[in-house]
C-alpha positions in Angstrom: 58.7 -34.1 -31.7 55.6 -32.5 -30.2 53.5 -30.3 -32.5 51.6 -27.3 -31.2 48.0 -27.0 -32.1 47.1 -23.6 -33.6 45.2 -21.3 -31.3 41.4 -21.6 -31.5 39.9 -18.6 -33.3 36.3 -17.7 -32.6 33.8 -17.4 -35.5 32.8 -13.9 -34.6 30.1 -13.7 -37.3 28.4 -16.8 -35.8 28.8 -15.4 -32.3 27.2 -12.1 -33.4 24.2 -14.0 -34.8 23.7 -15.8 -31.6 24.0 -12.6 -29.6 21.5 -10.9 -31.8 19.1 -13.8 -31.2 19.7 -13.5 -27.4 19.0 -9.8 -27.3 15.9 -10.3 -29.4 14.6 -12.8 -26.9 12.5 -11.8 -24.0 11.9 -8.0 -24.0 15.0 -6.0 -23.0 13.0 -2.8 -23.0 11.4 -3.9 -19.7 14.8 -3.9 -18.2 16.3 -1.1 -20.2 13.7 1.4 -19.1 14.7 1.1 -15.5 18.3 2.2 -16.4 17.2 5.6 -17.7 19.2 7.5 -15.0 22.4 6.1 -16.4 21.8 7.9 -19.8 21.0 11.1 -18.0 24.1 11.0 -15.9 26.3 10.1 -18.8 25.0 13.0 -20.9 25.8 15.4 -18.0 29.3 13.9 -17.7 29.8 14.7 -21.4 28.5 18.3 -20.9 26.4 18.0 -24.0 25.4 21.2 -25.9 22.3 21.9 -27.8 22.7 21.3 -31.5 25.5 18.8 -31.2 25.3 15.8 -33.5 25.0 12.7 -31.3 25.1 9.0 -32.2 23.8 6.4 -29.8 25.3 2.9 -30.6 23.7 -0.3 -29.5 21.1 2.0 -28.1 18.5 -0.6 -27.0 15.3 1.1 -26.2 16.9 4.5 -26.1 17.9 5.6 -22.6 21.0 7.7 -23.7 19.1 8.6 -26.9 16.3 10.2 -25.0 18.7 11.9 -22.5 20.6 13.5 -25.4 17.4 14.5 -27.3 16.1 16.2 -24.1 19.2 18.4 -24.2 18.2 19.5 -27.7 20.9 17.5 -29.5 20.5 16.1 -33.0 20.4 12.4 -32.2 20.6 9.2 -34.3 19.8 6.1 -32.4 21.1 2.7 -33.7 20.9 -0.9 -32.7 20.9 -4.3 -34.5 17.6 -5.3 -32.9 14.8 -3.5 -34.7 12.2 -4.3 -32.1 14.2 -2.3 -29.5 14.5 0.7 -31.8 10.7 0.6 -32.2 10.3 0.8 -28.4 12.8 3.7 -28.4 10.8 5.4 -31.2 7.6 5.1 -29.2 9.2 6.7 -26.2 10.6 9.6 -28.2 7.2 10.1 -29.9 5.5 10.2 -26.5 7.8 13.0 -25.4 7.7 14.8 -28.8 11.4 14.4 -29.3 12.8 14.4 -32.8 15.2 11.4 -33.1 16.3 9.4 -36.1 16.2 5.6 -35.6 18.2 3.2 -37.8 19.2 -0.4 -37.6 22.9 -0.7 -37.6 25.8 -3.0 -36.5 28.1 -1.4 -34.0 31.0 -3.1 -35.7 30.1 -1.6 -39.1 28.4 1.8 -38.6 26.9 3.2 -41.9 28.3 6.7 -41.4 31.2 8.6 -42.9 34.3 9.5 -40.9 33.9 12.3 -38.3 30.1 12.4 -38.7 29.3 13.1 -35.1 30.3 15.4 -32.3 29.5 12.8 -29.6 29.2 9.0 -29.8 27.4 7.3 -26.9 26.8 3.7 -25.7 25.3 2.6 -22.4 25.7 -1.1 -21.6 25.6 -1.7 -25.4 28.8 -1.7 -27.4 30.5 -3.6 -24.6 28.7 -6.8 -25.8 30.2 -6.8 -29.4 32.2 -9.9 -30.1 34.9 -8.0 -32.0 35.9 -5.4 -29.4 38.7 -3.9 -31.4 36.5 -3.4 -34.5 33.7 -1.8 -32.4 36.1 0.6 -30.7 37.6 1.5 -34.1 34.1 2.3 -35.4 33.2 4.5 -32.5 36.4 6.5 -32.9 36.0 6.6 -36.7 32.6 8.3 -36.8 33.5 10.7 -34.0 35.1 14.0 -35.2 38.6 15.0 -34.0 38.1 16.8 -30.7 34.7 15.1 -30.2 33.8 12.8 -27.3 32.9 9.2 -26.8 30.7 8.5 -23.8 30.4 5.0 -22.4 28.7 3.2 -19.4 30.1 -0.3 -19.0 29.5 -2.8 -16.3 32.7 -3.6 -14.3 34.0 -7.2 -13.9 33.7 -7.1 -10.1 30.3 -5.5 -9.8 26.9 -7.2 -9.5 26.4 -7.6 -13.3 30.0 -8.6 -13.8 29.4 -11.4 -11.3 26.2 -12.2 -13.0 28.0 -12.7 -16.3 30.5 -15.0 -14.7 27.7 -17.1 -13.2 25.9 -17.4 -16.6 29.3 -18.3 -18.2 29.7 -21.2 -15.8 26.3 -22.5 -16.8 26.9 -22.0 -20.6 30.6 -21.3 -21.3 31.1 -18.4 -23.8 32.7 -19.2 -27.2 36.4 -19.8 -27.1 38.4 -16.7 -28.2 35.7 -14.2 -27.3 36.7 -11.6 -24.7 34.5 -10.9 -21.7 32.2 -7.8 -22.2 33.2 -6.8 -18.7 36.7 -5.8 -19.9 35.0 -2.7 -21.3 34.5 -1.8 -17.6 38.2 -1.4 -17.0 40.3 1.6 -17.9 43.2 -0.6 -18.9 41.2 -2.3 -21.6 39.7 0.9 -22.9 43.2 2.3 -23.3 44.2 -0.8 -25.2 41.1 -0.5 -27.4 41.3 3.2 -28.3 45.1 3.6 -28.1 46.5 6.6 -29.8 43.1 7.9 -30.6 42.7 9.1 -27.0 43.4 12.7 -26.3 42.0 12.4 -22.8 40.2 9.7 -20.9 38.2 10.2 -17.7 36.8 7.1 -16.0 34.6 7.2 -12.9 33.1 4.3 -11.0 29.4 4.7 -10.5 26.6 2.6 -9.2 23.2 1.9 -10.7 20.9 0.6 -8.0 18.7 -2.3 -8.9 15.4 -1.8 -6.9 12.9 -4.7 -7.0 10.1 -5.9 -4.7 12.1 -8.9 -3.6 15.1 -10.9 -4.9 12.6 -13.4 -6.4 10.9 -10.5 -8.2 14.2 -9.5 -9.8 14.9 -13.1 -10.8 11.5 -13.6 -12.4 11.8 -10.3 -14.3 15.3 -10.9 -15.6 14.5 -14.6 -16.4 11.5 -13.5 -18.5 12.8 -10.3 -20.1 16.6 -10.1 -20.1 17.6 -11.9 -23.3 20.9 -13.5 -22.2 19.4 -14.9 -19.0 16.2 -15.9 -20.8 18.2 -17.9 -23.4 20.4 -19.4 -20.7 17.5 -20.8 -18.7 15.9 -22.0 -22.0 19.1 -23.9 -22.9 19.4 -26.1 -19.8 17.3 -28.8 -18.2 15.1 -28.5 -15.2 17.8 -29.5 -12.7 20.2 -26.9 -14.0 17.5 -24.3 -14.1 16.8 -24.9 -10.4 20.5 -24.7 -9.5 21.1 -21.6 -11.6 18.1 -19.9 -10.0 19.4 -20.7 -6.5 22.9 -19.4 -7.4 21.3 -16.1 -8.7 19.4 -15.6 -5.5 22.6 -16.1 -3.5 24.3 -13.6 -5.7 21.6 -11.0 -5.0 21.8 -11.7 -1.3 25.6 -11.1 -1.4 25.1 -7.6 -2.8 21.7 -6.7 -1.3 21.8 -3.8 1.1 18.1 -4.0 1.9 17.0 -5.6 5.2 13.2 -5.4 4.8 12.8 -8.2 2.2 13.2 -5.9 -0.8 16.1 -5.9 -3.3 18.4 -2.9 -3.3 21.5 -3.9 -5.1 24.2 -1.5 -6.3 25.5 -2.4 -9.7 28.9 -1.0 -10.4 29.7 0.4 -13.8 32.4 2.6 -15.3 31.3 6.0 -16.6 33.8 7.0 -19.3 34.4 10.2 -21.3 37.0 9.9 -24.0 38.1 13.0 -26.0 39.2 11.9 -29.5 42.3 13.2 -31.2 
């Protein structure tokens, strides 16, 4: 009689440690700063009001944090990479913005229930290994009637395709769901379930603008943690092959005809009102 093997279960704690190391590699702030417009657009979609209590989760170097603080909100900015919070703090200080920065895990937020009017995450919480736990935490710390605002890369957009390409080079851990699922309304409805009063999802594009495709590749290879770690984990031949594949990916999406790189990166802008 044939016996069935039990399904493989990911060691999510180990995955998280590896992810933290990846995001600590390179210098994501160099990439993150270019994405500032996404935080501004998300804060407008949320219709933020001065004086609201706002939590930015997996905030990186603070794009959504700064956007909310510029609208006179009371903002707490969190991430599990302390170096990125320091970069966000420097940006806030340069603008004279009062923001509280705190190291925190998106899957275990150190705040009581219903602590915030608005909870934000731009290209951040989508990378948590335990998606259900992270979604539960976002909803837990948001007050009833409050809002969760998200910007998540879609599976079929430029960055979604980039993740797939990296995944073919170094396969992701068995049992860990793709971050790009956060870029689909179907998955968000699964994650937040009955906690949703209303959900609005709009497909947007962030346009990656670099001098050339090679300039983009050199920048991401040096500063974007997951890509930096991927190149560092393979031999010279695989590095060369991966670089060629990445340039071809850019060429597929590139709308520039003058040698520059102008690539729309599709993401899902989401506003969820919590019950």
